[in-house]
C-alpha positions in Angstrom: 132.3 87.9 85.6 131.4 85.6 82.7 127.7 85.3 82.3 125.9 82.5 80.5 123.9 83.7 77.4 120.9 81.5 78.2 120.6 82.2 81.9 117.6 81.2 84.0 115.9 83.8 86.2 116.3 81.5 89.3 120.0 81.2 88.7 120.3 85.0 88.2 118.5 85.4 91.5 120.7 82.9 93.3 123.9 84.5 92.0 122.7 88.0 93.0 121.6 86.8 96.4 124.9 85.1 97.1 126.9 88.1 95.9 124.9 90.3 98.3 125.6 87.8 101.2 129.3 87.9 100.4 129.4 91.7 100.4 127.4 91.8 103.7 129.6 89.1 105.3 132.7 91.1 104.4 131.4 94.4 105.6 130.0 93.4 109.0 132.6 92.6 111.6 130.3 92.1 114.5 128.1 89.3 113.3 130.6 86.7 112.1 128.9 83.9 114.0 125.5 84.6 112.5 127.0 84.8 109.1 128.7 81.5 109.5 125.4 79.8 110.5 123.7 81.4 107.5 126.4 80.2 105.2 126.1 76.6 106.6 122.3 76.7 106.0 122.7 78.2 102.5 125.3 75.6 101.6 123.1 72.8 102.8 120.2 74.1 100.7 122.4 74.3 97.6 123.8 70.8 98.2 120.2 69.5 98.5 119.2 71.2 95.3 122.2 69.8 93.5 121.4 66.3 94.8 117.7 66.5 93.7 118.7 67.8 90.2 121.3 65.1 89.8 118.7 62.4 90.8 116.2 63.8 88.3 118.9 63.9 85.5 120.0 60.4 86.3 116.4 59.1 86.2 115.8 60.8 82.9 119.0 59.5 81.4 118.3 55.9 82.6 114.7 56.0 81.2 116.0 57.4 77.9 118.7 54.7 77.7 116.1 52.0 78.4 113.8 53.3 75.7 116.6 53.3 73.2 117.6 49.7 74.2 114.0 48.6 73.8 113.8 50.1 70.4 117.0 48.5 69.3 116.0 45.1 70.6 112.6 45.4 68.9 114.3 46.3 65.6 116.6 43.3 65.9 113.7 41.0 66.7 111.8 42.2 63.7 114.8 41.5 61.5 115.1 45.1 60.2 118.8 45.4 61.2 
């Protein structure tokens, strides 16, 4: 598997945890229903985390773009352009 050079410990934990879940799901034939429910819960948590991160990034990008726009508008008003 290709690994990122600058990996975060939380990402390493998540990858290791999910790999263990995949191995466990493949090895146990009797608890398929419980594994399916666990996978749904894990998937929902991951989707929620992705949504929160996307919202944070979107907010940061919007704030940064507004600051740049304000700076450019200020420079134009001062006649330095």
